[in-house]
C-alpha positions in Angstrom: 48.4 -47.0 -46.2 46.2 -44.3 -44.8 43.3 -46.7 -44.5 45.5 -49.2 -42.6 46.5 -46.5 -40.2 42.9 -45.5 -39.5 41.9 -49.2 -39.0 44.8 -49.6 -36.6 43.8 -46.5 -34.7 40.1 -47.6 -34.5 41.2 -51.0 -33.2 43.5 -49.4 -30.6 40.7 -47.0 -29.5 38.3 -49.9 -29.1 40.8 -51.8 -27.0 41.2 -48.8 -24.7 37.4 -48.4 -24.3 37.2 -52.0 -23.0 39.2 -50.8 -20.0 37.0 -47.8 -19.5 36.3 -46.6 -16.0 32.8 -46.9 -14.5 31.5 -43.4 -13.7 29.3 -43.6 -10.7 28.3 -40.0 -10.1 28.9 -36.3 -10.4 28.4 -33.3 -8.2 25.7 -30.9 -9.3 24.8 -27.8 -7.3 26.9 -29.1 -4.4 25.0 -32.4 -4.2 26.4 -35.8 -5.3 24.2 -37.5 -7.9 24.5 -41.1 -8.9 24.9 -41.6 -12.6 24.7 -45.4 -12.5 21.8 -47.6 -11.5 22.3 -48.8 -7.9 21.5 -52.4 -9.0 24.3 -52.3 -11.6 26.8 -50.8 -9.2 25.8 -53.4 -6.5 26.3 -56.2 -9.0 29.7 -54.9 -10.0 30.8 -54.6 -6.4 29.5 -58.0 -5.4 31.2 -59.6 -8.5 34.5 -57.9 -7.6 34.3 -59.1 -4.0 33.6 -62.6 -5.2 36.4 -62.7 -7.9 39.1 -60.8 -6.0 38.5 -61.5 -2.4 36.6 -64.8 -2.6 33.7 -63.3 -0.6 30.2 -64.2 -1.5 28.0 -61.3 -0.2 24.7 -59.7 -0.8 25.1 -56.0 -0.4 22.3 -53.9 0.9 21.5 -50.3 -0.1 24.5 -48.2 -1.3 24.9 -44.9 0.5 27.0 -42.0 -0.6 28.9 -40.4 2.3 31.0 -37.3 2.6 34.1 -37.0 4.8 34.8 -33.9 6.8 37.2 -32.9 4.0 34.5 -33.1 1.4 35.7 -36.4 -0.2 33.0 -38.8 -1.3 32.9 -42.5 -0.7 30.3 -45.3 -1.1 29.2 -47.6 1.8 27.2 -50.8 1.8 26.7 -53.7 4.3 26.1 -57.4 4.2 24.9 -59.8 6.9 26.2 -63.3 7.2 24.4 -65.9 9.3 26.5 -68.7 10.8 25.3 -71.5 13.1 21.7 -70.5 12.3 21.8 -67.7 15.0 25.0 -65.7 14.9 24.8 -62.8 12.5 28.0 -61.0 11.4 27.7 -57.6 9.7 30.4 -56.6 7.2 30.5 -53.0 6.1 32.3 -52.1 2.9 33.5 -48.7 1.7 35.2 -47.6 -1.5 36.8 -44.3 -2.2 35.6 -42.3 -5.1 38.2 -40.5 -7.3 37.3 -37.4 -9.2 38.2 -37.2 -12.9 37.0 -34.2 -14.9 34.2 -33.6 -12.4 33.0 -37.2 -12.7 33.6 -39.8 -10.0 34.9 -43.3 -10.4 35.6 -46.1 -8.0 39.1 -45.6 -6.7 41.8 -48.2 -5.9 41.0 -48.3 -2.1 38.4 -50.4 -0.3 38.0 -50.8 3.5 35.8 -53.2 5.3 34.9 -53.7 8.9 33.5 -57.0 10.3 33.0 -58.7 13.6 29.6 -58.1 15.1 25.9 -57.6 14.1 25.3 -54.1 15.4 27.8 -51.2 15.0 30.9 -52.0 13.0 30.2 -49.3 10.5 32.9 -47.3 8.6 33.6 -43.7 9.0 36.2 -41.5 7.2 37.5 -39.1 9.8 40.3 -36.7 8.8 41.4 -39.0 5.9 41.6 -42.0 8.3 39.2 -44.9 8.0 37.7 -46.0 11.3 35.4 -48.8 12.4 32.7 -47.9 14.9 32.6 -50.2 17.9 30.2 -53.1 18.3 27.1 -52.0 20.2 25.9 -55.0 22.2 28.6 -57.6 22.0 32.0 -58.0 23.5 33.3 -58.9 20.0 35.8 -56.5 18.3 35.1 -54.8 15.0 38.1 -55.5 12.8 39.2 -53.3 9.9 40.8 -54.5 6.7 42.2 -52.3 3.9 42.6 -53.3 0.3 44.7 -51.1 -2.0 45.3 -52.3 -5.5 48.0 -51.4 -7.9 45.3 -51.0 -10.5 43.8 -47.6 -11.2 40.4 -48.7 -9.9 38.8 -51.6 -8.2 35.9 -52.1 -10.6 
């Protein structure tokens, strides 16, 4: 009976570990340090956007940004070319949640799209803002995705 309980406990624990959070970084000496390879994180992010939002994107470099309140978030951009000449930039940001001094991807993603220059994301006083387009008359539009899951990916 004891062996059956231990086996059941091990199976339960392994099931939980399949749902484990992806730790992306930690703060050491006041500086955020990535603890996941950028390529791995980029792949997870692109896969999520494809599966959940039906967006096929190629993300660029991933940057860690800090809000005025000291909250961390990740930002990356993708360019889409339409009609062989028109480029549209989409900038994505995800909130990082702190758990036991480690950071995971939160359940909030924001993206701004609409022009090829500008249209970046800023977190100002806990409010997500899109910067205006620089050279076009187009508008930069913001979309917010909040999931009921604990984390996006």
